[in-house]
C-alpha positions in Angstrom: -11.4 -23.1 -16.2 -10.7 -19.6 -17.7 -7.4 -19.0 -19.5 -6.4 -16.1 -21.6 -5.6 -16.3 -25.3 -3.9 -13.0 -26.2 -5.1 -13.2 -29.8 -8.8 -14.1 -29.3 -9.6 -13.3 -25.8 -11.3 -15.6 -23.3 -11.2 -19.4 -23.8 -12.0 -22.5 -21.7 -9.6 -25.2 -21.3 -9.7 -28.7 -19.9 -8.0 -28.8 -16.4 -4.6 -30.4 -16.3 -4.6 -34.3 -15.9 -2.5 -34.2 -12.7 -5.5 -32.9 -10.7 -7.0 -35.8 -8.6 -10.7 -35.6 -7.9 -10.5 -34.2 -4.4 -8.1 -31.4 -5.3 -10.0 -30.7 -8.5 -13.2 -30.2 -6.5 -11.5 -28.1 -3.9 -9.5 -25.8 -6.1 -12.2 -25.6 -8.9 -14.8 -24.5 -6.3 -12.6 -21.7 -5.2 -11.4 -20.7 -8.6 -14.7 -20.7 -10.3 -16.2 -18.6 -7.5 -13.4 -16.1 -7.5 -12.5 -16.0 -11.1 -15.7 -16.4 -13.2 -18.2 -14.2 -11.3 -18.2 -11.9 -14.3 -16.1 -13.8 -16.8 -17.0 -11.6 -19.7 -18.0 -8.5 -17.8 -17.1 -5.2 -19.4 -17.4 -1.5 -18.5 -18.5 1.3 -20.6 -15.1 1.4 -22.2 -15.9 -2.0 -23.8 -12.8 -3.7 -22.2 -13.3 -7.3 -20.9 -12.4 -7.8 -17.2 -11.9 -10.9 -15.4 -12.8 -10.3 -11.7 -10.7 -11.9 -9.0 -12.0 -11.9 -5.4 -9.0 -12.3 -3.2 -11.0 -13.7 -0.3 -12.3 -16.6 -2.3 -9.1 -17.8 -3.8 -7.7 -21.3 -2.7 -5.4 -20.8 0.2 -1.8 -22.0 0.4 -1.3 -22.5 4.1 2.6 -23.0 4.0 5.5 -23.4 1.7 7.1 -25.8 4.2 7.3 -29.5 2.8 4.3 -31.5 4.2 2.2 -34.4 3.1 -0.9 -32.5 4.4 0.0 -29.4 2.3 -2.1 -30.5 -0.7 -2.9 -27.1 -2.2 0.7 -26.0 -2.1 1.8 -29.2 -3.9 -0.8 -28.7 -6.6 0.3 -25.1 -6.9 3.8 -26.2 -7.6 2.6 -28.7 -10.2 0.5 -26.1 -12.0 3.5 -23.7 -12.1 5.8 -26.5 -13.4 3.1 -27.5 -16.1 2.7 -23.8 -17.1 6.5 -23.3 -17.6 6.6 -26.4 -19.9 3.6 -25.2 -21.8 5.1 -21.8 -22.4 8.5 -23.3 -23.5 6.5 -25.3 -26.0 4.6 -22.3 -27.3 1.2 -23.3 -25.7 -1.0 -21.1 -23.6 -0.6 -21.6 -19.8 -3.5 -22.2 -17.4 -4.4 -18.9 -15.5 -5.3 -19.2 -11.8 -4.6 -17.3 -8.6 -4.1 -18.4 -5.0 -3.7 -16.5 -1.7 -1.0 -16.9 0.9 -0.6 -15.3 4.2 3.1 -14.7 4.8 3.4 -16.2 8.4 6.8 -17.7 7.3 8.2 -14.2 7.2 9.6 -14.3 3.6 10.8 -11.1 2.0 9.7 -10.7 -1.6 12.9 -12.2 -3.0 12.6 -15.2 -0.7 8.9 -15.7 -1.6 9.8 -15.4 -5.3 12.4 -18.2 -4.9 10.0 -20.4 -3.0 7.0 -19.9 -5.1 8.9 -20.1 -8.4 7.2 -16.8 -9.6 9.5 -13.9 -10.5 9.5 -11.0 -8.0 8.5 -8.6 -10.8 5.1 -10.4 -10.9 4.6 -10.7 -7.1 5.5 -7.0 -6.6 3.3 -5.6 -9.4 0.3 -7.7 -8.4 0.6 -7.0 -4.6 1.6 -3.3 -4.7 5.1 -4.0 -3.3 7.2 -0.9 -4.0 10.7 -2.2 -3.4 12.5 -5.4 -2.4 13.0 -4.2 1.2 9.2 -3.7 1.9 8.1 -5.6 4.9 5.6 -8.2 3.8 5.7 -10.3 7.0 2.2 -11.4 8.0 0.6 -9.9 4.8 -1.9 -11.9 2.7 -0.7 -11.9 -0.8 -2.1 -13.1 -4.2 0.1 -15.6 -6.0 -0.5 -16.2 -9.7 0.8 -19.3 -11.6 2.4 -17.5 -14.6 5.2 -14.9 -14.8 4.6 -11.3 -16.1 3.8 -7.8 -15.1 0.6 -6.4 -13.8 0.1 -2.7 -14.8 -2.6 -0.7 -12.9 -5.0 1.2 -15.2 -5.6 4.1 -12.7 -2.9 6.3 -11.4 0.0 4.4 -9.8 0.3 4.6 -6.0 4.0 3.8 -5.7 7.2 4.5 -7.7 7.4 1.3 -9.5 3.8 1.5 -10.7 4.3 5.1 -11.9 7.5 4.1 -13.7 5.8 1.1 -15.4 2.9 3.3 -16.6 5.4 5.9 -18.0 7.4 3.2 -19.8 4.4 1.5 -21.3 2.2 4.5 -22.0 3.1 4.7 -25.7 3.2 0.9 -26.4 0.4 -1.3 -27.8 0.0 -3.7 -24.9 -2.4 -6.3 -26.0 -4.5 -7.1 -29.0 -7.5 -8.4 -27.0 -7.7 -5.7 -24.4 -8.3 -8.2 -21.5 -7.9 -6.8 -18.0 -8.2 -8.2 -14.5 -10.2 -6.5 -11.8 -8.5 -7.6 -8.5 -10.0 -6.3 -5.2 -11.7 -3.5 -7.2 -8.6 -2.3 -9.0 -8.1 -2.8 -12.8 -4.8 -4.2 -14.1 -3.5 -5.1 -17.5 -1.4 -8.3 -17.3 1.6 -8.6 -19.7 2.5 -12.3 -19.6 6.3 -13.2 -19.6 7.3 -9.5 -19.3 10.0 -8.6 -16.8 11.3 -5.3 -15.3 13.6 -3.4 -17.6 17.0 -2.6 -16.1 15.8 0.8 -15.0 12.7 -0.6 -13.3 14.7 -3.3 -11.7 17.2 -0.7 -10.3 14.3 1.2 -8.8 12.8 -1.9 -7.2 16.0 -3.3 -5.8 17.5 0.1 -4.6 15.6 1.5 -1.7 18.4 3.7 -0.3 17.3 7.2 0.6 19.3 10.1 -1.0 20.4 13.1 1.0 17.9 16.1 1.0 20.9 18.4 0.3 24.1 17.8 -1.8 26.7 16.2 0.5 29.2 19.0 0.3 26.7 21.8 0.6 25.8 21.6 4.4 26.9 20.9 7.9 24.8 19.5 10.8 24.1 22.4 13.1 21.6 20.6 15.4 21.1 16.9 16.0 18.0 14.8 16.8 16.8 14.5 20.3 16.7 16.7 23.4 18.2 20.2 23.0 17.9 23.7 24.4 15.4 25.7 22.2 17.5 28.7 20.8 14.6 31.1 21.3 13.0 30.0 24.6 15.9 28.4 26.3 13.8 25.4 27.2 14.9 21.8 26.9 12.7 20.3 24.2 12.6 17.4 21.8 14.1 18.2 18.4 12.3 15.8 16.1 14.7 16.2 13.2 18.2 17.5 12.3 19.1 20.9 11.1 21.4 21.2 8.0 23.0 24.6 7.8 23.4 25.6 4.2 23.5 28.8 2.1 20.2 30.3 1.2 19.0 29.1 -2.1 20.7 25.7 -1.9 18.6 23.1 -3.8 16.5 20.7 -1.6 15.9 17.2 -3.0 13.2 14.6 -2.4 14.9 11.7 -0.5 12.6 9.1 -2.0 9.7 8.8 -4.5 6.4 9.9 -3.0 3.4 12.3 -3.1 3.4 15.8 -1.7 1.2 15.4 1.4 1.2 19.1 2.4 2.5 22.5 1.4 2.4 25.1 4.2 3.5 28.8 3.9 4.2 31.3 6.6 3.9 29.0 9.6 5.1 30.7 12.8 7.4 27.8 13.7 8.5 26.2 10.4 7.9 29.1 8.0 7.5 27.6 4.5 7.6 23.8 4.7 6.3 20.7 2.9 5.7 17.1 3.8 6.2 14.1 1.4 4.4 10.8 1.9 6.2 7.7 0.9 5.4 3.9 0.7 1.6 4.6 0.8 1.9 6.7 3.9 4.1 4.4 6.0 6.9 7.0 5.9 6.9 10.8 5.7 9.7 13.4 5.3 9.5 16.9 6.4 11.4 19.9 4.9 11.2 23.2 6.7 12.4 26.9 6.7 12.3 26.9 2.9 12.8 30.1 0.9 10.9 28.7 -2.1 8.8 25.6 -2.9 8.5 24.1 -6.4 5.9 21.5 -5.8 2.1 21.4 -5.2 0.0 19.3 -2.9 -0.8 15.8 -4.3 2.0 16.1 -6.9 4.0 12.9 -7.4 7.8 13.4 -7.1 10.8 11.1 -7.7 13.9 10.6 -5.6 16.3 13.4 -6.4 13.8 15.9 -7.8 14.5 19.5 -6.6 11.5 20.3 -4.5 12.5 23.5 -2.8 15.3 25.9 -1.8 16.9 26.3 1.6 15.8 29.5 3.5 15.3 30.9 7.0 11.6 31.4 7.2 9.7 30.9 10.4 11.8 30.7 13.7 15.3 30.3 12.3 18.7 31.8 13.5 20.1 31.5 10.0 19.5 29.7 6.6 19.2 25.9 7.1 17.0 23.0 6.3 15.1 21.5 9.2 14.6 17.8 8.1 12.5 15.1 9.7 11.7 11.4 9.0 8.6 9.9 10.5 7.9 6.2 10.4 4.3 5.3 11.3 3.9 8.9 12.6 6.8 8.5 15.0 9.8 10.8 14.5 13.1 8.9 13.8 16.7 10.1 13.8 17.5 10.9 10.2 21.1 9.9 10.8 19.9 6.3 11.1 18.4 6.4 7.6 20.8 8.7 5.7 24.5 8.5 4.8 25.5 11.7 6.4 29.3 12.2 6.7 30.6 13.8 9.9 
């Protein structure tokens, strides 16, 4: 079985004694297939990569106690053995399993049941925050704690924050990386989130797009009479009346999906994409925009200024939240005082 020695690189270790022959054969067949296809493969950059094929990993069917749940029992034993090894200063066994979350755990619940810290589960499975819905998703479960840092550009706020925090540090002496589902990661064994990273992960609350004392709600979400045509139409957001030039903030970390100027309806407006496109936020009638398309922004960044471009009866921010492409009432997501 492949394990990692952080001083010398790859090494091969004897399997733990607690494996009986049947489980040894079953797990070893999966693990060797998934984890040693290119056990010493390297790219042009000379970095060794261990390739993990998610579809070929041994499967944990359930975390419910059951005599028939052989793989889960052995998973628990491997984790227990690894924790003892690390406490004794020995190298742990490195393996991965897959688990489809039909038991509807959230990431904190799965962390508790799997005995792997949520920092590890989140960074390995691209989970941005503790409130992400992982029900029904197939996840990769390792058997040691640590942090997986993607090599290419991060796709969510916690990945970007980790890359920023570790960009100036020497991460490993042996330059060993994992390629998991075609994506390269560096694994930092035993590392945990810093307090700042933990705060980002645990706090998923949205901030207001304008300072709380700088606006009033001039038009609510839902059916309303269009101020220009007089027709009853759906208003897919809320209008926040504010002085021209009032700063507009990103409500959540995300990427700039679109920047539009001189639209006949919305004037100057922009759209942010959050949670890998699962949610978007729209900011319209802007007097000035400070961000470019594809730029990554953080919650609280000033992205624009309030204006009255497009069809507007006065300076205000038209603001929308869309979940899965469907407009939702922002009042249900934001802490807007009456």
